[in-house]
Every structure is written in structure tokens, then in C-alpha cells.
N, C-alpha and C positions, 0 to 999 in steps of 0.2 A: 494330645501330643503323645507320640510313641516314645515312652520312657526307655525302651530297650535301644532305640536308635541314639537317643542322648548318651546313654552309658557307653555304647560302642564308640562314639566319637570322642568320648572323654576317658577311655579306658587307660590312657597314659597316667591319669591321676590316681589310679586304683579303683577298688570297690568302694562305692559311696555308701553312706547311711541315708535312709529316707525317712523324712518327718513331714506328714501331710503332703503338700505339693512341692516340697524341697528335697533336693538331693544334696547331701553335705559331703564335701571333700576335704582332704588336707590341702592348704594352700600352697602351690609350688613356689610363690614369691616369698611367703614367709619361711619355708623350709630352705630356700637358697640362702637366706639371711641368718639361718640358725635360730629363728624365734618362732614362737607359737607352733612348735612341731606336734603333729599328731593331735590336733585340736579340732580338726573338722570345722574350721571357721569359714571356709569358702562354701556358699550356698548357691545352688542353682534352682530357680523357680520354673517348673516345667510348664506352668501356664503363660507367664509373661516372657519367658526366655531371657531373663535378666540374670546376672551373677553378681555376687558381692562377697568380699572377704571382710569380716568384721574386725579383723586385727589390723590389716594393713591397708584397707580401703581399695584394694584391687577390684574393679568392677567394670560392668558394661554389658553388652549384648552377648549372648552365648556364642555367636559367630566370632567374636573377637577371642573368646577363650579357646575355641576350637582351633583357630588359626594360630594362635600362639603356643598352646599347650597340648592340642588334641591331635586328631587324625584328619587330614584332608584340609589343606589351606584354601582350596577352593570350593569346599562344601559350604552351603549356606541354608540355614533354617529360615523360613519365612516368618516375618514378624507376626505375632499373634494378634496385633491390633491393626485392623484395617479400616481405613476411612473410605466410605462409599464416594463415588464421583459427586453425587448430589451434595452431600454434606461437606466435603472437603473443599468447597469453593473459597476462593480468596475474596476478601471484603476489602473495600476501600477504607482504610483506617488511619487513625492519628492518635497521638497521645492526648488523653482527655485533660482539658483545663476547665476548672469549676466555673470561671466567670465568663467563659467563652460565649459569644452571642448565639451560637448555633444550639445552645441548650435552651429549653423552655424554662419558665419560672418553675413548673412543677419538678423538672428534672434537677434544677439547681437546689430546691428545697430537699430533695431526695439525698443529694450529695451531703448537704449540711446536716441532715438527719443522721446519716451514717457515720459522719465524722472522721472519714478516712482521708489522710494527707495525700496530696498529689504525688509525691515522691514515692509512697508506698504503692499507688497504682502503677507507676512506671516500672518500679523494680519487679513487680508481680506480673508483667506482661498483660496489663489491661489496656484496652484501646477503645476508641469511639468510632463507630461506624457512621460514615457521613454520606452514603448514598444507597439507592436501592430501597426496597421494602423494610430493611432492617435499620434504616437511617435513624440515628439518635440513640441506638442501643449500644450497650457496652459489650465488648467482645473479649472474652477471657481465653488465653491460651496457656496450656500446661505442658511442661517438658520433663522427660525423665532424666535419670542420672546420666545418661549418655548424650543429653543435649538434644533428643530427638522429640518432636511433637507427639504427645500421646493422647491429648484430649482437648477439646475446646467447646464453649458454649456461650450463648448470648444471654444478656439480661435486659429485659424490657423496663426501662426506668419509669414509664408512664403507668403501665399496668402491674408493675412490680412483680413480674414472674420471670422465671428462667425458661429458656428455649434450648433444650438439650438436643444434640445431634442424633439422627437415626443412623443405624448401620455401623456403630462403634461399640465394641465390647467394653463394658464399663469395668473391667477387672484392672483398674489402675489406681495409683496414688497420686492425687492432684498436686502438681508442682513439686514432685519429690526431688527435681533437679535443683531447687532453690534452698533445700534444707542443709544445715550444718549438723551431720550425724554425731559429732563430738560434743554437741551442746544440747541442753534439754529441749525436747520436742514438744510443742503444745498441740494437742489434738482437738479440733473444733468440729461443729456440726455443718455450718454453711460457709460460703465464700466471704461474706462480709465479716464473720467472725474471725476467720483467719487473717484477713486483712487488718484486723484491729489488734492482733497478738504478735507475738515474737517467735520467730523460727517455728512456724506452725504450718499445718495443712488441714483442709477441710475434708471430712468423710463424704460430703455431699449427701448426707443422710445420717441414719444411725446404726449403720452396720460396718463392721471391719471385714474387708475382703482379704483374700489370700495375699495379694500384693502388699497391702498395708502390714499385715502380720509379719511378712517376710522382711520388709524394710525397718520395721520397728524391733525386730528381735535384738535382745541384749541392748536396748537403748533406754536412756532416762527419759520419761514422758510425764506430761502433766495433761490431765483429762479436764476440759473446760467446756461444759455443756450448757445449754439454754435452761433457764429457770424452771420451765414447765415440763422437761423431759420426765416421763413417768419412771418411777423408782425401779420397776421391774427391768427396764431396758439399761438403765444406769448400772444395776447390779451385774447384768450380763456382760456389758462392756468392760466393767471393771475386773471380772473374772478372767475374761479372754486376755486382757492387757497384762495382768498379773502373771499370767502363765508364760508370756514372751518377753516382757520388758525386764530390764536390769532393775529399774525402780519405777514406781508410779505414784504420782501426787495427784489427788482430786481436790479441785477448788469448785466451791458452789457459788453461783452468782447470788448477790444479796437479794432479798425479797423485794419485788416490785422494779428490779432493774433488768428483767427480761432475758437478755442474752449478751455475750461478750462485747458485740459491736455497739450495743446501746450503753452498756455500763462503761466500756473503756473509751468509747468514741464520743457519742452525743453527750452523755451525762458526765463523762470524764470523773468517775467516782475514785477520788484520791486515795481512801482507805483501801478499797479493793485493789486499785492499781498497785499500791505499795505492798500489799499482800502477795500479788501476783509476781512483782519483781523480786520480792525477798524469797519467794519459793524458787524461782529460777536461780537466784544467787546461791542459795543453800545446797541445791543440787549440784551446781557447777563447781562449788567448793568441797563437795563431798560430805556435807554435814547434815 
């Protein structure tokens, strides 16, 4: 992305500070209210073209910022995330019901194994595909803070594998639009783990991309990884998160309980669940 073009369109906000892929400005909304002046709380990510003020939560796509505060109401940056025609097709979907006869016994066992409640699937935009070659698969849809679809993928219940779309840049934070940024955020590895936890998102792997770093800046976070993630990777994640988060709590899965979805879902380990809830409460209370 042409940084100079962004700076030109936002020059009404003054000269920004730059940190990694973020341009930091003084927030005009905060300044109009007489609060958080000269704090450079408004950050624009030059990769994802999203902006957010960490003080007043003024946020959205850069086109909104340009229209309201910048130069050129009719000027539009193209969205950095593009779905190819092949991969952005519409599936015939419905809300998943665990005991629906359309599911095979193998699929029902898989649901029970994961221990994810139905209302959690509905809340997190998870659907069942009921026609075509993807019939019987789960369809996950992710939305950004502006309510725009930014990613989707399928999960094959029979073969227990993900089918990720081609033609989509994966510089996203999955389901960022569902998060409460004033509440502790739990970071997990995979989708089933995030469905088993509170106010969380999955990295869909073991790396933090620029969008995640941008959205987690100055936030209270809990890192909850699988039991067998190697120590070197955990230390790297911890270092990166401590550099950007307001606070970071690390919880380890008890030995033999594998991952958050197994520990909190299937096994419903009361001791660990209480530790997890206590950590959230302590952070929320500032203790």
C-alpha cells in the first residue's frame, strides 16, 4: 500500500507517527471532547486499511476516516482482502443442530467430543452446509469490526480437517467483530479452542500477524495454547504479546488434557475452568 497516499488523504489529522505497519494519529473525536489529547491513540493499519482509536473506540475502514476527517469524500481505497469468484461462492446453509437427522453418527460423536454448545455455534456464525460436494461440512464465517465478511472456511467433520479458501489474503484476525475490547481477550490456536473459551479468537496457527498485533495493542490478554506446543514457540508468542498488550496472563493446560476444547469442553475440567474464570475476573477487576 502507498503510505504517502494514505498520509496525503489524512493530512488534516497532522503528521503521524509510524510503528511497524501502523500510522498513529491524534484522534479528532477525543480532541473534540477534550480527552486523550496528544496521545496518538488513533491507529491506521496500512495492510488491512482498518483504523481504531483505543481511547474512544472510533473505528472502521479507512474510507470512513477519509470521508469524515480527511480529504476527498468520494475517494475510496480498495479493500486489501479480496475473495476470488471461485472461493466466495454461496453455500446453502442452516444453523447446526446436534441431533438433526442430517448428521451421521460419526458427525454427532464429533460434536459431543468437542463439547461446544449449540448457542455458541449460532453466536459465532457457524453453519451447516446441506447440499453440493460440501454437504455435511461446517461453514465458519468471520467478520471484522466494521461488520464486513473478512474470511471463511469449511470443516470436514468426517475427515476432521479444515478446507481453507484460496485467493484470500490471510492477514486477518478471525471474528474480530465479535470481541469486547474492554474485556480480557483469550488467544487460542484453533477454532474449536476459541469456541470453548470466553471473548476469544483463534490465531488459526501459531503466529501473530500484523492485524492481530494492531487489534491487541494496549489490551488485556490471556494466552491459552495447546498442551504440546513447543516451548520455543510459546516464548516467542509471549515476547511479542508482552510488547504490545497492556497485560498478559499465560495459562497452561493441565497434563493429559491436550487443548482448551478438550479440557473445557469434553472433559469439563472444573479445576482448570475455575482457574480460567478467576484469571478473567482478576484482570477485569484490575487485581
